[in-house]
FIFITI-303449 format. One record per residue: residue number from 1; y, z, x of N, C-alpha, C, O in turn. Coordinates in steps of 0.2 Angstrom, whole numbers, plus 5000, padded with zeros to 4 digits. Example, Ala and Ser with C-alpha at 12.3 -4.5 7.8 and 13.67 -1.06 7.14 Angstrom:
! FIFITI-303449
+-----+------+------+------+------+------+------+------+------+------+------+------+------+
: num :   nv :   nw :   nu :  cav :  caw :  cau :   cv :   cw :   cu :   ov :   ow :   ou :
+-----+------+------+------+------+------+------+------+------+------+------+------+------+
:   1 : 4972 : 5039 : 5066 : 4978 : 5039 : 5062 : 4984 : 5039 : 5066 : 4983 : 5042 : 5071 :
:   2 : 4989 : 5035 : 5064 : 4995 : 5036 : 5068 : 5000 : 5039 : 5064 : 5006 : 5040 : 5067 :
+-----+------+------+------+------+------+------+------+------+------+------+------+------+
! end
This chain:
! FIFITI-303449
+-----+------+------+------+------+------+------+------+------+------+------+------+------+
: num :   nv :   nw :   nu :  cav :  caw :  cau :   cv :   cw :   cu :   ov :   ow :   ou :
+-----+------+------+------+------+------+------+------+------+------+------+------+------+
:   1 : 4994 : 5000 : 5004 : 5000 : 5000 : 5000 : 5006 : 5000 : 5004 : 5007 : 5004 : 5009 :
:   2 : 5011 : 4995 : 5003 : 5017 : 4995 : 5007 : 5023 : 4998 : 5003 : 5022 : 5000 : 4998 :
:   3 : 5029 : 4998 : 5006 : 5035 : 5001 : 5003 : 5037 : 4997 : 4997 : 5040 : 5000 : 4993 :
:   4 : 5036 : 4991 : 4996 : 5038 : 4987 : 4991 : 5033 : 4988 : 4985 : 5035 : 4985 : 4979 :
:   5 : 5028 : 4991 : 4986 : 5023 : 4992 : 4980 : 5026 : 4997 : 4975 : 5027 : 5002 : 4977 :
:   6 : 5026 : 4994 : 4969 : 5028 : 4999 : 4963 : 5022 : 5002 : 4960 : 5023 : 5008 : 4957 :
:   7 : 5016 : 4999 : 4960 : 5011 : 5002 : 4957 : 5004 : 5000 : 4960 : 5004 : 4994 : 4963 :
:   8 : 5000 : 5005 : 4961 : 4994 : 5003 : 4965 : 4988 : 5007 : 4961 : 4989 : 5013 : 4959 :
:   9 : 4982 : 5004 : 4960 : 4977 : 5007 : 4956 : 4970 : 5004 : 4959 : 4970 : 4998 : 4960 :
:  10 : 4966 : 5008 : 4961 : 4959 : 5006 : 4963 : 4954 : 5009 : 4957 : 4954 : 5015 : 4956 :
:  11 : 4951 : 5004 : 4954 : 4947 : 5006 : 4948 : 4939 : 5004 : 4950 : 4938 : 4999 : 4952 :
:  12 : 4935 : 5009 : 4949 : 4928 : 5008 : 4950 : 4924 : 5010 : 4944 : 4927 : 5013 : 4940 :
:  13 : 4918 : 5008 : 4944 : 4913 : 5010 : 4938 : 4906 : 5011 : 4940 : 4903 : 5006 : 4942 :
:  14 : 4904 : 5017 : 4940 : 4898 : 5019 : 4942 : 4893 : 5016 : 4937 : 4887 : 5014 : 4940 :
:  15 : 4894 : 5015 : 4931 : 4889 : 5012 : 4926 : 4888 : 5005 : 4928 : 4882 : 5003 : 4928 :
:  16 : 4894 : 5001 : 4929 : 4893 : 4994 : 4931 : 4889 : 4993 : 4938 : 4885 : 4989 : 4938 :
:  17 : 4891 : 4997 : 4942 : 4887 : 4997 : 4949 : 4880 : 4999 : 4948 : 4876 : 4995 : 4951 :
:  18 : 4878 : 5004 : 4944 : 4871 : 5005 : 4943 : 4868 : 5000 : 4939 : 4862 : 4998 : 4941 :
:  19 : 4871 : 4997 : 4934 : 4868 : 4991 : 4931 : 4866 : 4985 : 4936 : 4861 : 4983 : 4936 :
:  20 : 4871 : 4983 : 4940 : 4870 : 4978 : 4945 : 4865 : 4979 : 4950 : 4861 : 4975 : 4952 :
:  21 : 4865 : 4986 : 4952 : 4860 : 4988 : 4957 : 4853 : 4988 : 4954 : 4848 : 4986 : 4957 :
:  22 : 4852 : 4990 : 4948 : 4846 : 4990 : 4944 : 4843 : 4983 : 4943 : 4837 : 4982 : 4944 :
:  23 : 4848 : 4978 : 4942 : 4846 : 4971 : 4941 : 4844 : 4968 : 4948 : 4839 : 4964 : 4948 :
:  24 : 4847 : 4970 : 4953 : 4846 : 4968 : 4960 : 4839 : 4970 : 4962 : 4835 : 4966 : 4964 :
:  25 : 4837 : 4976 : 4961 : 4831 : 4979 : 4962 : 4825 : 4976 : 4958 : 4820 : 4974 : 4960 :
:  26 : 4827 : 4975 : 4952 : 4822 : 4972 : 4947 : 4820 : 4965 : 4949 : 4814 : 4963 : 4950 :
:  27 : 4825 : 4961 : 4951 : 4823 : 4954 : 4953 : 4820 : 4954 : 4960 : 4816 : 4949 : 4961 :
:  28 : 4822 : 4958 : 4964 : 4819 : 4959 : 4971 : 4811 : 4960 : 4970 : 4807 : 4957 : 4973 :
:  29 : 4810 : 4965 : 4965 : 4803 : 4967 : 4964 : 4799 : 4961 : 4961 : 4793 : 4960 : 4963 :
:  30 : 4802 : 4958 : 4956 : 4799 : 4952 : 4953 : 4798 : 4947 : 4958 : 4793 : 4943 : 4957 :
:  31 : 4802 : 4946 : 4963 : 4802 : 4941 : 4968 : 4796 : 4943 : 4972 : 4791 : 4938 : 4974 :
:  32 : 4795 : 4949 : 4974 : 4790 : 4951 : 4979 : 4783 : 4950 : 4975 : 4778 : 4948 : 4978 :
:  33 : 4783 : 4952 : 4969 : 4777 : 4952 : 4965 : 4775 : 4944 : 4964 : 4769 : 4943 : 4965 :
:  34 : 4779 : 4940 : 4963 : 4778 : 4933 : 4961 : 4775 : 4930 : 4968 : 4770 : 4926 : 4968 :
:  35 : 4779 : 4931 : 4973 : 4777 : 4928 : 4980 : 4770 : 4930 : 4982 : 4766 : 4926 : 4985 :
:  36 : 4769 : 4937 : 4981 : 4762 : 4939 : 4983 : 4756 : 4936 : 4978 : 4750 : 4935 : 4980 :
:  37 : 4758 : 4935 : 4972 : 4753 : 4933 : 4967 : 4752 : 4925 : 4967 : 4747 : 4923 : 4967 :
:  38 : 4758 : 4921 : 4968 : 4757 : 4914 : 4968 : 4761 : 4910 : 4973 : 4761 : 4904 : 4973 :
:  39 : 4763 : 4914 : 4978 : 4767 : 4910 : 4983 : 4774 : 4908 : 4981 : 4777 : 4911 : 4976 :
:  40 : 4777 : 4904 : 4985 : 4785 : 4903 : 4983 : 4785 : 4896 : 4978 : 4786 : 4891 : 4980 :
:  41 : 4784 : 4898 : 4972 : 4784 : 4893 : 4967 : 4791 : 4893 : 4963 : 4795 : 4897 : 4965 :
:  42 : 4791 : 4889 : 4958 : 4798 : 4889 : 4954 : 4800 : 4895 : 4951 : 4806 : 4897 : 4952 :
:  43 : 4795 : 4899 : 4948 : 4797 : 4906 : 4946 : 4800 : 4910 : 4951 : 4804 : 4914 : 4950 :
:  44 : 4796 : 4910 : 4957 : 4799 : 4914 : 4963 : 4806 : 4912 : 4965 : 4810 : 4917 : 4966 :
:  45 : 4807 : 4906 : 4965 : 4814 : 4903 : 4967 : 4819 : 4906 : 4961 : 4825 : 4908 : 4963 :
:  46 : 4817 : 4906 : 4955 : 4822 : 4908 : 4950 : 4823 : 4916 : 4951 : 4829 : 4918 : 4950 :
:  47 : 4818 : 4920 : 4952 : 4819 : 4927 : 4954 : 4823 : 4928 : 4960 : 4827 : 4932 : 4960 :
:  48 : 4822 : 4924 : 4965 : 4826 : 4924 : 4971 : 4834 : 4923 : 4969 : 4838 : 4926 : 4972 :
:  49 : 4835 : 4918 : 4965 : 4842 : 4916 : 4963 : 4845 : 4922 : 4960 : 4851 : 4924 : 4961 :
:  50 : 4841 : 4925 : 4955 : 4844 : 4930 : 4951 : 4845 : 4936 : 4956 : 4850 : 4940 : 4955 :
:  51 : 4841 : 4937 : 4960 : 4842 : 4943 : 4965 : 4848 : 4942 : 4969 : 4852 : 4947 : 4970 :
:  52 : 4849 : 4936 : 4972 : 4855 : 4934 : 4975 : 4861 : 4936 : 4971 : 4866 : 4939 : 4974 :
:  53 : 4861 : 4933 : 4965 : 4867 : 4934 : 4961 : 4869 : 4941 : 4960 : 4874 : 4943 : 4960 :
:  54 : 4864 : 4945 : 4958 : 4865 : 4952 : 4957 : 4867 : 4956 : 4963 : 4870 : 4961 : 4962 :
:  55 : 4864 : 4954 : 4968 : 4866 : 4957 : 4975 : 4874 : 4955 : 4976 : 4877 : 4960 : 4978 :
:  56 : 4876 : 4949 : 4975 : 4883 : 4948 : 4976 : 4887 : 4952 : 4971 : 4892 : 4954 : 4973 :
:  57 : 4885 : 4952 : 4965 : 4889 : 4956 : 4960 : 4889 : 4963 : 4962 : 4895 : 4966 : 4961 :
:  58 : 4884 : 4966 : 4964 : 4884 : 4973 : 4966 : 4889 : 4974 : 4972 : 4892 : 4979 : 4972 :
:  59 : 4889 : 4970 : 4976 : 4894 : 4970 : 4982 : 4901 : 4968 : 4980 : 4906 : 4972 : 4982 :
:  60 : 4902 : 4963 : 4977 : 4909 : 4960 : 4975 : 4912 : 4964 : 4969 : 4918 : 4965 : 4970 :
:  61 : 4909 : 4966 : 4964 : 4912 : 4969 : 4959 : 4912 : 4977 : 4959 : 4911 : 4980 : 4953 :
:  62 : 4913 : 4980 : 4964 : 4913 : 4987 : 4965 : 4920 : 4990 : 4963 : 4920 : 4995 : 4960 :
:  63 : 4925 : 4987 : 4966 : 4931 : 4990 : 4965 : 4936 : 4984 : 4963 : 4937 : 4979 : 4965 :
:  64 : 4940 : 4986 : 4957 : 4946 : 4981 : 4955 : 4952 : 4985 : 4958 : 4954 : 4991 : 4957 :
:  65 : 4956 : 4981 : 4962 : 4962 : 4983 : 4965 : 4968 : 4980 : 4961 : 4968 : 4974 : 4961 :
:  66 : 4973 : 4984 : 4958 : 4979 : 4982 : 4955 : 4985 : 4984 : 4959 : 4986 : 4990 : 4960 :
:  67 : 4989 : 4979 : 4961 : 4995 : 4980 : 4964 : 5001 : 4976 : 4961 : 5000 : 4970 : 4959 :
:  68 : 5006 : 4980 : 4960 : 5012 : 4977 : 4957 : 5018 : 4978 : 4962 : 5019 : 4984 : 4964 :
:  69 : 5021 : 4973 : 4964 : 5027 : 4973 : 4968 : 5033 : 4970 : 4964 : 5032 : 4967 : 4958 :
:  70 : 5039 : 4970 : 4966 : 5045 : 4967 : 4963 : 5044 : 4960 : 4960 : 5048 : 4958 : 4956 :
:  71 : 5039 : 4956 : 4964 : 5039 : 4949 : 4961 : 5032 : 4947 : 4958 : 5032 : 4942 : 4955 :
:  72 : 5027 : 4951 : 4959 : 5021 : 4949 : 4956 : 5016 : 4955 : 4955 : 5017 : 4960 : 4957 :
:  73 : 5011 : 4953 : 4951 : 5005 : 4958 : 4950 : 4999 : 4954 : 4953 : 4998 : 4949 : 4951 :
:  74 : 4996 : 4958 : 4957 : 4990 : 4955 : 4960 : 4984 : 4959 : 4958 : 4983 : 4965 : 4959 :
:  75 : 4979 : 4956 : 4956 : 4972 : 4958 : 4954 : 4967 : 4956 : 4959 : 4966 : 4950 : 4961 :
:  76 : 4963 : 4961 : 4962 : 4958 : 4959 : 4967 : 4952 : 4962 : 4966 : 4951 : 4968 : 4965 :
:  77 : 4947 : 4958 : 4965 : 4940 : 4960 : 4964 : 4936 : 4957 : 4969 : 4934 : 4951 : 4969 :
:  78 : 4934 : 4961 : 4974 : 4930 : 4958 : 4980 : 4934 : 4953 : 4983 : 4940 : 4953 : 4986 :
:  79 : 4931 : 4947 : 4984 : 4933 : 4941 : 4987 : 4938 : 4937 : 4983 : 4941 : 4932 : 4985 :
:  80 : 4939 : 4939 : 4976 : 4943 : 4935 : 4972 : 4949 : 4939 : 4970 : 4949 : 4945 : 4969 :
:  81 : 4955 : 4935 : 4971 : 4962 : 4938 : 4970 : 4965 : 4933 : 4965 : 4965 : 4927 : 4966 :
:  82 : 4969 : 4936 : 4960 : 4973 : 4932 : 4956 : 4980 : 4936 : 4956 : 4981 : 4942 : 4955 :
:  83 : 4985 : 4931 : 4958 : 4992 : 4934 : 4958 : 4996 : 4931 : 4952 : 4996 : 4925 : 4951 :
:  84 : 4999 : 4935 : 4948 : 5003 : 4933 : 4943 : 5011 : 4934 : 4945 : 5013 : 4940 : 4946 :
:  85 : 5014 : 4929 : 4945 : 5022 : 4929 : 4946 : 5025 : 4933 : 4940 : 5024 : 4931 : 4934 :
:  86 : 5029 : 4938 : 4941 : 5032 : 4941 : 4936 : 5036 : 4937 : 4932 : 5037 : 4938 : 4925 :
:  87 : 5039 : 4932 : 4935 : 5044 : 4927 : 4931 : 5040 : 4922 : 4926 : 5043 : 4918 : 4923 :
:  88 : 5033 : 4923 : 4927 : 5029 : 4919 : 4923 : 5026 : 4923 : 4917 : 5022 : 4920 : 4913 :
:  89 : 5027 : 4929 : 4916 : 5024 : 4933 : 4911 : 5029 : 4932 : 4905 : 5035 : 4934 : 4905 :
:  90 : 5025 : 4931 : 4899 : 5029 : 4930 : 4893 : 5028 : 4937 : 4889 : 5033 : 4939 : 4886 :
:  91 : 5022 : 4939 : 4889 : 5021 : 4946 : 4885 : 5016 : 4950 : 4889 : 5012 : 4947 : 4892 :
:  92 : 5016 : 4956 : 4887 : 5011 : 4961 : 4890 : 5009 : 4966 : 4885 : 5014 : 4969 : 4882 :
:  93 : 5003 : 4967 : 4883 : 5001 : 4971 : 4878 : 4994 : 4974 : 4879 : 4990 : 4972 : 4884 :
:  94 : 4992 : 4979 : 4875 : 4985 : 4981 : 4875 : 4981 : 4976 : 4873 : 4983 : 4972 : 4868 :
:  95 : 4975 : 4975 : 4875 : 4970 : 4969 : 4874 : 4966 : 4971 : 4868 : 4962 : 4976 : 4868 :
:  96 : 4967 : 4968 : 4862 : 4963 : 4969 : 4856 : 4959 : 4963 : 4855 : 4962 : 4958 : 4853 :
:  97 : 4953 : 4963 : 4856 : 4949 : 4957 : 4855 : 4942 : 4959 : 4852 : 4941 : 4965 : 4851 :
:  98 : 4939 : 4954 : 4849 : 4932 : 4955 : 4845 : 4928 : 4959 : 4850 : 4927 : 4958 : 4856 :
:  99 : 4924 : 4964 : 4847 : 4919 : 4968 : 4851 : 4914 : 4964 : 4855 : 4913 : 4966 : 4861 :
: 100 : 4911 : 4959 : 4852 : 4907 : 4955 : 4856 : 4910 : 4952 : 4862 : 4907 : 4952 : 4868 :
: 101 : 4916 : 4950 : 4862 : 4919 : 4948 : 4868 : 4921 : 4953 : 4873 : 4921 : 4953 : 4879 :
: 102 : 4923 : 4959 : 4870 : 4925 : 4965 : 4874 : 4919 : 4967 : 4878 : 4920 : 4969 : 4884 :
: 103 : 4914 : 4968 : 4875 : 4908 : 4970 : 4879 : 4903 : 4965 : 4882 : 4897 : 4966 : 4882 :
: 104 : 4906 : 4959 : 4883 : 4902 : 4953 : 4885 : 4900 : 4954 : 4893 : 4897 : 4949 : 4895 :
: 105 : 4902 : 4959 : 4896 : 4900 : 4959 : 4903 : 4906 : 4962 : 4907 : 4912 : 4962 : 4905 :
: 106 : 4904 : 4964 : 4913 : 4909 : 4966 : 4918 : 4910 : 4961 : 4924 : 4905 : 4957 : 4925 :
: 107 : 4916 : 4962 : 4927 : 4917 : 4957 : 4933 : 4923 : 4952 : 4931 : 4927 : 4954 : 4927 :
: 108 : 4922 : 4946 : 4933 : 4927 : 4941 : 4931 : 4924 : 4936 : 4926 : 4919 : 4934 : 4927 :
: 109 : 4928 : 4935 : 4921 : 4925 : 4931 : 4915 : 4931 : 4926 : 4913 : 4937 : 4928 : 4913 :
: 110 : 4929 : 4920 : 4911 : 4933 : 4916 : 4908 : 4931 : 4914 : 4901 : 4925 : 4913 : 4900 :
: 111 : 4935 : 4914 : 4896 : 4933 : 4914 : 4889 : 4939 : 4912 : 4885 : 4945 : 4912 : 4887 :
: 112 : 4938 : 4909 : 4878 : 4943 : 4908 : 4874 : 4944 : 4913 : 4869 : 4939 : 4916 : 4866 :
: 113 : 4950 : 4916 : 4868 : 4951 : 4921 : 4863 : 4957 : 4918 : 4859 : 4963 : 4917 : 4862 :
: 114 : 4956 : 4918 : 4852 : 4961 : 4915 : 4848 : 4964 : 4908 : 4851 : 4970 : 4907 : 4851 :
: 115 : 4959 : 4904 : 4852 : 4961 : 4897 : 4855 : 4965 : 4897 : 4861 : 4968 : 4892 : 4862 :
: 116 : 4965 : 4902 : 4865 : 4969 : 4902 : 4871 : 4964 : 4904 : 4877 : 4960 : 4909 : 4876 :
: 117 : 4964 : 4900 : 4882 : 4959 : 4901 : 4888 : 4962 : 4907 : 4892 : 4967 : 4908 : 4894 :
: 118 : 4957 : 4912 : 4893 : 4959 : 4918 : 4897 : 4954 : 4919 : 4903 : 4948 : 4918 : 4902 :
: 119 : 4957 : 4922 : 4908 : 4953 : 4925 : 4913 : 4953 : 4933 : 4912 : 4958 : 4936 : 4910 :
: 120 : 4948 : 4936 : 4914 : 4947 : 4943 : 4912 : 4944 : 4946 : 4918 : 4938 : 4945 : 4921 :
: 121 : 4947 : 4951 : 4921 : 4945 : 4955 : 4927 : 4944 : 4962 : 4924 : 4948 : 4966 : 4923 :
: 122 : 4937 : 4964 : 4923 : 4936 : 4970 : 4919 : 4930 : 4974 : 4921 : 4925 : 4971 : 4923 :
: 123 : 4930 : 4980 : 4919 : 4925 : 4985 : 4918 : 4924 : 4986 : 4911 : 4929 : 4986 : 4907 :
: 124 : 4918 : 4988 : 4909 : 4917 : 4989 : 4901 : 4920 : 4996 : 4899 : 4923 : 4996 : 4893 :
: 125 : 4920 : 5001 : 4903 : 4922 : 5007 : 4900 : 4930 : 5009 : 4900 : 4932 : 5015 : 4898 :
: 126 : 4934 : 5005 : 4902 : 4941 : 5006 : 4903 : 4945 : 5002 : 4898 : 4943 : 4996 : 4896 :
: 127 : 4951 : 5004 : 4896 : 4955 : 5000 : 4892 : 4957 : 4994 : 4896 : 4957 : 4994 : 4902 :
: 128 : 4959 : 4989 : 4892 : 4962 : 4983 : 4895 : 4969 : 4981 : 4893 : 4970 : 4982 : 4887 :
: 129 : 4972 : 4978 : 4897 : 4979 : 4975 : 4895 : 4978 : 4967 : 4896 : 4974 : 4965 : 4900 :
: 130 : 4982 : 4963 : 4892 : 4983 : 4956 : 4892 : 4990 : 4954 : 4894 : 4994 : 4957 : 4891 :
: 131 : 4990 : 4949 : 4898 : 4997 : 4946 : 4900 : 4996 : 4939 : 4897 : 4991 : 4935 : 4899 :
: 132 : 5001 : 4937 : 4893 : 5002 : 4930 : 4891 : 5007 : 4926 : 4896 : 5012 : 4929 : 4898 :
: 133 : 5005 : 4920 : 4898 : 5009 : 4916 : 4903 : 5015 : 4912 : 4899 : 5013 : 4910 : 4894 :
: 134 : 5020 : 4911 : 4902 : 5025 : 4907 : 4900 : 5023 : 4900 : 4901 : 5023 : 4895 : 4897 :
: 135 : 5020 : 4898 : 4907 : 5017 : 4892 : 4909 : 5010 : 4893 : 4911 : 5009 : 4898 : 4915 :
: 136 : 5005 : 4890 : 4908 : 4999 : 4891 : 4910 : 4997 : 4889 : 4917 : 5001 : 4885 : 4920 :
: 137 : 4992 : 4893 : 4920 : 4990 : 4892 : 4927 : 4983 : 4888 : 4926 : 4978 : 4891 : 4925 :
: 138 : 4984 : 4882 : 4928 : 4978 : 4878 : 4927 : 4977 : 4878 : 4919 : 4981 : 4877 : 4916 :
: 139 : 4971 : 4879 : 4917 : 4969 : 4879 : 4910 : 4970 : 4886 : 4907 : 4970 : 4887 : 4901 :
: 140 : 4972 : 4891 : 4911 : 4972 : 4898 : 4909 : 4979 : 4900 : 4907 : 4984 : 4899 : 4910 :
: 141 : 4979 : 4903 : 4900 : 4985 : 4904 : 4897 : 4987 : 4912 : 4897 : 4992 : 4914 : 4896 :
: 142 : 4981 : 4916 : 4898 : 4981 : 4923 : 4897 : 4977 : 4926 : 4903 : 4972 : 4923 : 4905 :
: 143 : 4979 : 4932 : 4905 : 4974 : 4936 : 4909 : 4974 : 4943 : 4907 : 4979 : 4946 : 4905 :
: 144 : 4968 : 4946 : 4907 : 4967 : 4953 : 4905 : 4964 : 4956 : 4910 : 4960 : 4953 : 4914 :
: 145 : 4965 : 4963 : 4911 : 4962 : 4967 : 4916 : 4961 : 4974 : 4914 : 4965 : 4977 : 4910 :
: 146 : 4956 : 4978 : 4916 : 4955 : 4984 : 4915 : 4960 : 4989 : 4919 : 4962 : 4987 : 4925 :
: 147 : 4962 : 4995 : 4916 : 4966 : 4999 : 4919 : 4965 : 5006 : 4916 : 4963 : 5007 : 4911 :
: 148 : 4966 : 5011 : 4920 : 4965 : 5018 : 4918 : 4972 : 5020 : 4915 : 4973 : 5025 : 4911 :
: 149 : 4978 : 5017 : 4917 : 4984 : 5019 : 4915 : 4988 : 5013 : 4912 : 4993 : 5010 : 4914 :
: 150 : 4986 : 5010 : 4906 : 4989 : 5004 : 4903 : 4996 : 5005 : 4901 : 5000 : 5001 : 4902 :
: 151 : 4998 : 5011 : 4899 : 5005 : 5012 : 4897 : 5010 : 5012 : 4903 : 5015 : 5009 : 4903 :
: 152 : 5007 : 5015 : 4908 : 5012 : 5016 : 4914 : 5013 : 5009 : 4917 : 5018 : 5007 : 4919 :
: 153 : 5007 : 5005 : 4918 : 5008 : 4998 : 4921 : 5012 : 4994 : 4916 : 5016 : 4989 : 4918 :
: 154 : 5011 : 4994 : 4910 : 5015 : 4990 : 4905 : 5023 : 4992 : 4906 : 5027 : 4987 : 4906 :
: 155 : 5024 : 4998 : 4906 : 5031 : 5000 : 4907 : 5034 : 4998 : 4913 : 5040 : 4995 : 4913 :
: 156 : 5031 : 4998 : 4919 : 5033 : 4996 : 4925 : 5034 : 4988 : 4925 : 5039 : 4986 : 4928 :
: 157 : 5029 : 4984 : 4923 : 5030 : 4977 : 4922 : 5036 : 4975 : 4918 : 5039 : 4971 : 4920 :
: 158 : 5036 : 4978 : 4913 : 5042 : 4976 : 4908 : 5049 : 4978 : 4911 : 5054 : 4974 : 4910 :
: 159 : 5049 : 4984 : 4914 : 5056 : 4986 : 4917 : 5057 : 4981 : 4924 : 5063 : 4980 : 4925 :
: 160 : 5052 : 4979 : 4927 : 5053 : 4975 : 4933 : 5055 : 4968 : 4931 : 5059 : 4965 : 4934 :
: 161 : 5052 : 4965 : 4925 : 5054 : 4959 : 4923 : 5061 : 4959 : 4921 : 5064 : 4953 : 4922 :
: 162 : 5064 : 4964 : 4918 : 5071 : 4964 : 4916 : 5075 : 4963 : 4922 : 5081 : 4961 : 4921 :
: 163 : 5073 : 4966 : 4928 : 5077 : 4965 : 4933 : 5077 : 4958 : 4937 : 5081 : 4957 : 4941 :
: 164 : 5073 : 4954 : 4935 : 5073 : 4947 : 4937 : 5078 : 4943 : 4935 : 5079 : 4937 : 4937 :
+-----+------+------+------+------+------+------+------+------+------+------+------+------+
! end
């Protein structure tokens, strides 16, 4: 965190980490069983692929870092970073979406909500906020993310936007 940082939050989820580790171990066990029973066949390759995916998820989606400075809001999930220029924010609010979409998974997701394409950086057990863009970023018109302090970050973003 540097001197220009207005807000910093590191968010982790033991539940999400446990789920990803359990799936990693499950597919490693299935891979080992399949290779010992039938060699490296198509099903073993599928188990290997799922093992690699969940191993990546276990490592990459451990911590969501949220940083706000006077020009931008930065979301970092492992190797993936999304920077939102504050002058491109149209609105900022608590995220109210259908339950099925809300609990559709942890990590980074892309989905349509109310006919708007959205990127979502989230853990399941925390509240989320959504930012709508003035100008879309590629096909993305909104971005949502989990935070433990939605009111505080919303207030900081809105007061910082007024100063632009």
